[in-house]
BALOBA-1460 file (C-alpha; in Angstrom, 3 decimals):
// residues 236
<rec num="1" residu="x" x="75.726" y="109.848" z="90.646"/>
<rec num="2" residu="x" x="75.573" y="113.577" z="89.935"/>
<rec num="3" residu="x" x="78.632" y="115.697" z="89.306"/>
<rec num="4" residu="x" x="78.101" y="117.552" z="92.596"/>
<rec num="5" residu="x" x="78.396" y="114.251" z="94.506"/>
<rec num="6" residu="x" x="81.838" y="113.410" z="93.132"/>
<rec num="7" residu="x" x="83.871" y="115.923" z="95.193"/>
<rec num="8" residu="x" x="82.279" y="114.648" z="98.397"/>
<rec num="9" residu="x" x="82.901" y="111.026" z="97.435"/>
<rec num="10" residu="x" x="86.578" y="111.851" z="96.769"/>
<rec num="11" residu="x" x="86.782" y="113.606" z="100.132"/>
<rec num="12" residu="x" x="85.188" y="110.681" z="101.991"/>
<rec num="13" residu="x" x="87.634" y="108.284" z="100.352"/>
<rec num="14" residu="x" x="90.542" y="110.527" z="101.315"/>
<rec num="15" residu="x" x="89.301" y="110.758" z="104.926"/>
<rec num="16" residu="x" x="89.217" y="106.956" z="105.140"/>
<rec num="17" residu="x" x="92.814" y="106.823" z="103.878"/>
<rec num="18" residu="x" x="93.889" y="109.454" z="106.409"/>
<rec num="19" residu="x" x="92.180" y="107.602" z="109.262"/>
<rec num="20" residu="x" x="94.164" y="104.493" z="108.306"/>
<rec num="21" residu="x" x="97.462" y="106.375" z="108.125"/>
<rec num="22" residu="x" x="97.320" y="108.139" z="111.516"/>
<rec num="23" residu="x" x="96.614" y="106.956" z="115.051"/>
<rec num="24" residu="x" x="94.355" y="109.930" z="115.676"/>
<rec num="25" residu="x" x="93.250" y="112.791" z="113.451"/>
<rec num="26" residu="x" x="91.402" y="116.015" z="114.264"/>
<rec num="27" residu="x" x="88.420" y="117.611" z="112.545"/>
<rec num="28" residu="x" x="90.455" y="120.818" z="112.240"/>
<rec num="29" residu="x" x="93.206" y="118.991" z="110.335"/>
<rec num="30" residu="x" x="90.671" y="117.395" z="107.984"/>
<rec num="31" residu="x" x="88.858" y="120.683" z="107.410"/>
<rec num="32" residu="x" x="92.098" y="122.468" z="106.523"/>
<rec num="33" residu="x" x="93.318" y="119.570" z="104.381"/>
<rec num="34" residu="x" x="90.136" y="119.495" z="102.301"/>
<rec num="35" residu="x" x="89.373" y="123.215" z="102.415"/>
<rec num="36" residu="x" x="85.906" y="122.766" z="103.924"/>
<rec num="37" residu="x" x="84.249" y="123.789" z="107.187"/>
<rec num="38" residu="x" x="84.487" y="121.699" z="110.342"/>
<rec num="39" residu="x" x="80.697" y="121.301" z="110.183"/>
<rec num="40" residu="x" x="81.163" y="119.601" z="106.801"/>
<rec num="41" residu="x" x="83.741" y="117.245" z="108.328"/>
<rec num="42" residu="x" x="81.338" y="116.375" z="111.158"/>
<rec num="43" residu="x" x="78.718" y="115.438" z="108.537"/>
<rec num="44" residu="x" x="81.304" y="113.362" z="106.629"/>
<rec num="45" residu="x" x="82.265" y="111.464" z="109.784"/>
<rec num="46" residu="x" x="78.602" y="110.693" z="110.519"/>
<rec num="47" residu="x" x="78.171" y="109.481" z="106.928"/>
<rec num="48" residu="x" x="81.154" y="107.144" z="107.251"/>
<rec num="49" residu="x" x="79.865" y="105.825" z="110.580"/>
<rec num="50" residu="x" x="76.443" y="105.110" z="109.051"/>
<rec num="51" residu="x" x="78.151" y="103.206" z="106.222"/>
<rec num="52" residu="x" x="79.726" y="100.842" z="108.757"/>
<rec num="53" residu="x" x="83.185" y="102.340" z="109.264"/>
<rec num="54" residu="x" x="83.971" y="101.895" z="113.014"/>
<rec num="55" residu="x" x="85.212" y="105.383" z="113.884"/>
<rec num="56" residu="x" x="86.027" y="106.201" z="117.498"/>
<rec num="57" residu="x" x="85.474" y="109.791" z="118.618"/>
<rec num="58" residu="x" x="87.869" y="110.814" z="121.389"/>
<rec num="59" residu="x" x="86.434" y="113.915" z="123.050"/>
<rec num="60" residu="x" x="88.806" y="116.853" z="122.749"/>
<rec num="61" residu="x" x="91.328" y="114.871" z="120.679"/>
<rec num="62" residu="x" x="89.879" y="113.683" z="117.406"/>
<rec num="63" residu="x" x="88.967" y="110.549" z="115.463"/>
<rec num="64" residu="x" x="90.522" y="107.134" z="115.035"/>
<rec num="65" residu="x" x="89.568" y="103.736" z="113.655"/>
<rec num="66" residu="x" x="88.732" y="100.890" z="116.041"/>
<rec num="67" residu="x" x="91.987" y="99.085" z="116.834"/>
<rec num="68" residu="x" x="92.481" y="96.028" z="114.648"/>
<rec num="69" residu="x" x="90.056" y="97.178" z="111.964"/>
<rec num="70" residu="x" x="91.484" y="97.266" z="108.474"/>
<rec num="71" residu="x" x="89.885" y="98.486" z="105.293"/>
<rec num="72" residu="x" x="90.623" y="97.093" z="101.839"/>
<rec num="73" residu="x" x="93.540" y="98.921" z="100.243"/>
<rec num="74" residu="x" x="92.720" y="102.066" z="98.295"/>
<rec num="75" residu="x" x="93.866" y="101.961" z="94.674"/>
<rec num="76" residu="x" x="96.549" y="104.442" z="93.682"/>
<rec num="77" residu="x" x="96.268" y="106.864" z="90.791"/>
<rec num="78" residu="x" x="98.938" y="106.606" z="88.109"/>
<rec num="79" residu="x" x="100.643" y="109.784" z="89.369"/>
<rec num="80" residu="x" x="100.679" y="108.470" z="92.948"/>
<rec num="81" residu="x" x="102.160" y="105.159" z="91.801"/>
<rec num="82" residu="x" x="104.831" y="106.988" z="89.797"/>
<rec num="83" residu="x" x="105.698" y="109.127" z="92.827"/>
<rec num="84" residu="x" x="106.207" y="105.986" z="94.942"/>
<rec num="85" residu="x" x="108.581" y="104.475" z="92.383"/>
<rec num="86" residu="x" x="110.549" y="107.727" z="92.251"/>
<rec num="87" residu="x" x="110.829" y="107.814" z="96.048"/>
<rec num="88" residu="x" x="112.046" y="104.211" z="96.067"/>
<rec num="89" residu="x" x="114.793" y="104.942" z="93.546"/>
<rec num="90" residu="x" x="115.851" y="108.032" z="95.480"/>
<rec num="91" residu="x" x="116.021" y="106.088" z="98.750"/>
<rec num="92" residu="x" x="118.102" y="103.312" z="97.192"/>
<rec num="93" residu="x" x="120.880" y="105.917" z="96.833"/>
<rec num="94" residu="x" x="120.883" y="106.494" z="100.583"/>
<rec num="95" residu="x" x="123.935" y="105.275" z="102.500"/>
<rec num="96" residu="x" x="121.997" y="103.610" z="105.327"/>
<rec num="97" residu="x" x="121.283" y="99.957" z="104.488"/>
<rec num="98" residu="x" x="118.569" y="99.443" z="107.122"/>
<rec num="99" residu="x" x="116.609" y="102.410" z="105.732"/>
<rec num="100" residu="x" x="116.891" y="101.566" z="102.033"/>
<rec num="101" residu="x" x="116.027" y="97.897" z="102.594"/>
<rec num="102" residu="x" x="112.913" y="98.688" z="104.624"/>
<rec num="103" residu="x" x="111.663" y="101.317" z="102.183"/>
<rec num="104" residu="x" x="112.156" y="98.958" z="99.244"/>
<rec num="105" residu="x" x="110.261" y="96.243" z="101.131"/>
<rec num="106" residu="x" x="107.414" y="98.647" z="101.928"/>
<rec num="107" residu="x" x="107.188" y="99.842" z="98.313"/>
<rec num="108" residu="x" x="107.079" y="96.224" z="97.126"/>
<rec num="109" residu="x" x="104.024" y="95.626" z="99.320"/>
<rec num="110" residu="x" x="102.402" y="98.807" z="98.025"/>
<rec num="111" residu="x" x="103.139" y="97.805" z="94.430"/>
<rec num="112" residu="x" x="101.386" y="94.475" z="95.052"/>
<rec num="113" residu="x" x="98.018" y="96.277" z="95.287"/>
<rec num="114" residu="x" x="98.452" y="98.331" z="92.126"/>
<rec num="115" residu="x" x="96.101" y="97.599" z="89.271"/>
<rec num="116" residu="x" x="97.540" y="95.107" z="86.804"/>
<rec num="117" residu="x" x="98.040" y="97.769" z="84.122"/>
<rec num="118" residu="x" x="99.948" y="99.968" z="86.581"/>
<rec num="119" residu="x" x="102.423" y="97.247" z="87.563"/>
<rec num="120" residu="x" x="104.020" y="97.091" z="84.133"/>
<rec num="121" residu="x" x="104.249" y="100.888" z="84.033"/>
<rec num="122" residu="x" x="105.847" y="100.913" z="87.491"/>
<rec num="123" residu="x" x="108.519" y="98.428" z="86.400"/>
<rec num="124" residu="x" x="109.229" y="100.455" z="83.265"/>
<rec num="125" residu="x" x="109.539" y="103.692" z="85.242"/>
<rec num="126" residu="x" x="111.896" y="102.099" z="87.773"/>
<rec num="127" residu="x" x="114.220" y="101.172" z="84.901"/>
<rec num="128" residu="x" x="114.198" y="104.733" z="83.539"/>
<rec num="129" residu="x" x="114.932" y="106.683" z="86.754"/>
<rec num="130" residu="x" x="118.445" y="107.394" z="87.959"/>
<rec num="131" residu="x" x="119.717" y="109.692" z="90.696"/>
<rec num="132" residu="x" x="123.402" y="110.500" z="90.589"/>
<rec num="133" residu="x" x="125.651" y="112.544" z="92.840"/>
<rec num="134" residu="x" x="127.000" y="109.894" z="95.202"/>
<rec num="135" residu="x" x="130.099" y="108.311" z="93.728"/>
<rec num="136" residu="x" x="130.490" y="105.949" z="96.686"/>
<rec num="137" residu="x" x="127.718" y="103.390" z="96.270"/>
<rec num="138" residu="x" x="128.752" y="101.376" z="99.361"/>
<rec num="139" residu="x" x="126.362" y="101.467" z="102.285"/>
<rec num="140" residu="x" x="128.209" y="103.175" z="105.137"/>
<rec num="141" residu="x" x="125.675" y="102.789" z="107.963"/>
<rec num="142" residu="x" x="123.023" y="100.402" z="109.186"/>
<rec num="143" residu="x" x="121.562" y="102.251" z="112.160"/>
<rec num="144" residu="x" x="118.800" y="104.527" z="110.916"/>
<rec num="145" residu="x" x="115.854" y="102.210" z="111.551"/>
<rec num="146" residu="x" x="117.073" y="101.396" z="115.073"/>
<rec num="147" residu="x" x="117.450" y="105.119" z="115.773"/>
<rec num="148" residu="x" x="113.937" y="105.809" z="114.501"/>
<rec num="149" residu="x" x="112.593" y="103.123" z="116.831"/>
<rec num="150" residu="x" x="114.484" y="104.641" z="119.771"/>
<rec num="151" residu="x" x="113.020" y="108.081" z="118.994"/>
<rec num="152" residu="x" x="109.414" y="106.921" z="119.169"/>
<rec num="153" residu="x" x="110.004" y="104.732" z="122.256"/>
<rec num="154" residu="x" x="112.178" y="107.304" z="124.096"/>
<rec num="155" residu="x" x="114.953" y="104.742" z="124.464"/>
<rec num="156" residu="x" x="118.456" y="105.689" z="125.577"/>
<rec num="157" residu="x" x="121.251" y="104.747" z="123.151"/>
<rec num="158" residu="x" x="124.938" y="104.077" z="123.718"/>
<rec num="159" residu="x" x="127.214" y="104.645" z="120.754"/>
<rec num="160" residu="x" x="130.843" y="104.747" z="119.748"/>
<rec num="161" residu="x" x="131.214" y="107.819" z="117.573"/>
<rec num="162" residu="x" x="134.052" y="108.882" z="115.281"/>
<rec num="163" residu="x" x="133.924" y="112.573" z="114.377"/>
<rec num="164" residu="x" x="134.974" y="114.079" z="111.048"/>
<rec num="165" residu="x" x="138.319" y="114.853" z="112.757"/>
<rec num="166" residu="x" x="138.664" y="111.102" z="113.514"/>
<rec num="167" residu="x" x="138.231" y="111.666" z="117.233"/>
<rec num="168" residu="x" x="136.528" y="108.666" z="118.873"/>
<rec num="169" residu="x" x="134.268" y="108.986" z="121.898"/>
<rec num="170" residu="x" x="131.592" y="106.907" z="123.609"/>
<rec num="171" residu="x" x="128.310" y="108.724" z="124.059"/>
<rec num="172" residu="x" x="125.115" y="108.032" z="125.960"/>
<rec num="173" residu="x" x="122.347" y="109.914" z="124.153"/>
<rec num="174" residu="x" x="118.624" y="110.536" z="124.292"/>
<rec num="175" residu="x" x="117.543" y="110.566" z="120.610"/>
<rec num="176" residu="x" x="115.277" y="113.415" z="119.545"/>
<rec num="177" residu="x" x="115.070" y="113.683" z="115.748"/>
<rec num="178" residu="x" x="116.646" y="112.779" z="112.405"/>
<rec num="179" residu="x" x="117.213" y="115.039" z="109.426"/>
<rec num="180" residu="x" x="119.041" y="114.794" z="106.126"/>
<rec num="181" residu="x" x="121.494" y="117.243" z="104.604"/>
<rec num="182" residu="x" x="123.674" y="116.772" z="101.504"/>
<rec num="183" residu="x" x="122.642" y="113.114" z="101.293"/>
<rec num="184" residu="x" x="123.689" y="112.327" z="104.876"/>
<rec num="185" residu="x" x="121.367" y="111.556" z="107.762"/>
<rec num="186" residu="x" x="122.057" y="113.259" z="111.096"/>
<rec num="187" residu="x" x="120.814" y="112.278" z="114.528"/>
<rec num="188" residu="x" x="119.830" y="115.086" z="116.874"/>
<rec num="189" residu="x" x="120.087" y="113.889" z="120.461"/>
<rec num="190" residu="x" x="120.624" y="115.094" z="123.988"/>
<rec num="191" residu="x" x="124.189" y="114.056" z="124.798"/>
<rec num="192" residu="x" x="124.748" y="113.205" z="128.455"/>
<rec num="193" residu="x" x="128.484" y="113.779" z="128.059"/>
<rec num="194" residu="x" x="128.018" y="117.369" z="126.796"/>
<rec num="195" residu="x" x="124.751" y="117.886" z="128.748"/>
<rec num="196" residu="x" x="123.170" y="119.505" z="125.701"/>
<rec num="197" residu="x" x="121.706" y="118.697" z="122.284"/>
<rec num="198" residu="x" x="124.156" y="117.697" z="119.563"/>
<rec num="199" residu="x" x="123.965" y="116.549" z="115.932"/>
<rec num="200" residu="x" x="125.724" y="113.297" z="114.964"/>
<rec num="201" residu="x" x="126.244" y="111.989" z="111.452"/>
<rec num="202" residu="x" x="124.693" y="108.528" z="111.439"/>
<rec num="203" residu="x" x="127.362" y="107.109" z="109.119"/>
<rec num="204" residu="x" x="129.993" y="108.175" z="111.698"/>
<rec num="205" residu="x" x="128.401" y="105.940" z="114.367"/>
<rec num="206" residu="x" x="130.640" y="102.873" z="114.645"/>
<rec num="207" residu="x" x="128.559" y="100.878" z="117.147"/>
<rec num="208" residu="x" x="125.068" y="101.474" z="118.476"/>
<rec num="209" residu="x" x="123.582" y="99.701" z="121.491"/>
<rec num="210" residu="x" x="120.059" y="100.306" z="122.861"/>
<rec num="211" residu="x" x="120.189" y="100.689" z="126.640"/>
<rec num="212" residu="x" x="117.604" y="99.125" z="128.939"/>
<rec num="213" residu="x" x="116.464" y="102.602" z="129.916"/>
<rec num="214" residu="x" x="113.935" y="105.162" z="128.744"/>
<rec num="215" residu="x" x="113.959" y="108.924" z="129.208"/>
<rec num="216" residu="x" x="111.413" y="111.680" z="129.742"/>
<rec num="217" residu="x" x="110.615" y="113.458" z="126.447"/>
<rec num="218" residu="x" x="112.358" y="116.802" z="126.104"/>
<rec num="219" residu="x" x="110.445" y="120.060" z="125.751"/>
<rec num="220" residu="x" x="112.161" y="120.804" z="122.484"/>
<rec num="221" residu="x" x="111.026" y="121.364" z="118.901"/>
<rec num="222" residu="x" x="113.034" y="121.093" z="115.694"/>
<rec num="223" residu="x" x="112.539" y="124.796" z="115.073"/>
<rec num="224" residu="x" x="113.902" y="125.674" z="118.506"/>
<rec num="225" residu="x" x="116.847" y="123.308" z="118.030"/>
<rec num="226" residu="x" x="117.831" y="124.919" z="114.725"/>
<rec num="227" residu="x" x="117.484" y="128.399" z="116.194"/>
<rec num="228" residu="x" x="119.823" y="127.432" z="119.047"/>
<rec num="229" residu="x" x="122.216" y="125.769" z="116.617"/>
<rec num="230" residu="x" x="122.502" y="128.856" z="114.460"/>
<rec num="231" residu="x" x="123.234" y="130.948" z="117.534"/>
<rec num="232" residu="x" x="125.768" y="128.602" z="119.115"/>
<rec num="233" residu="x" x="127.242" y="126.570" z="116.196"/>
<rec num="234" residu="x" x="127.958" y="123.607" z="118.474"/>
<rec num="235" residu="x" x="129.697" y="120.446" z="117.358"/>
<rec num="236" residu="x" x="129.619" y="116.907" z="118.766"/>
């Protein structure tokens, strides 16, 4: 293999990984990601198809892999493996038990496909990384994963919420997004009580019950939400 072939081989491998990680992916995204022309991406897709990769072309939308098709796992570089271990240790510090447990489980599965020499290095690195800052090591919430599921399925949630002023209310909300600030996760949701979007600290949610109801997605973006928040400074 000539030196000029190596960049293309690396790009083809990366495109396969990206096809596995997303439901659908556009040629424009791939071209920008790899700093090549869209014509080059079209040639790469044809090359992958000729090599037996079952790629579905959805006119006007992009590319995806045939449902149910799985490729052998791609090996991680040492730097990528180290980054995963660092992320795992950072997440362990998070207060939400459902989130930290699921991330640790996912990283364990990823670590299982590391090369043998990398596994020992990964264990060593995990022992040498520490993130401080949170003196209270107790997990104070267990709702993040359920909230994430409700976001992607547009599922209405009912929750008992205790504000920072210790005021308790019951809210019916339409979950929109989650973000983290100062080590705490916040749920952004349309609150039916306030008839507007509000931010709720997830560790202040005392009970959370999924309702047997879905809602129509809101025409809202995170950028627009933050712009409105800065203007109005609203509280739950």
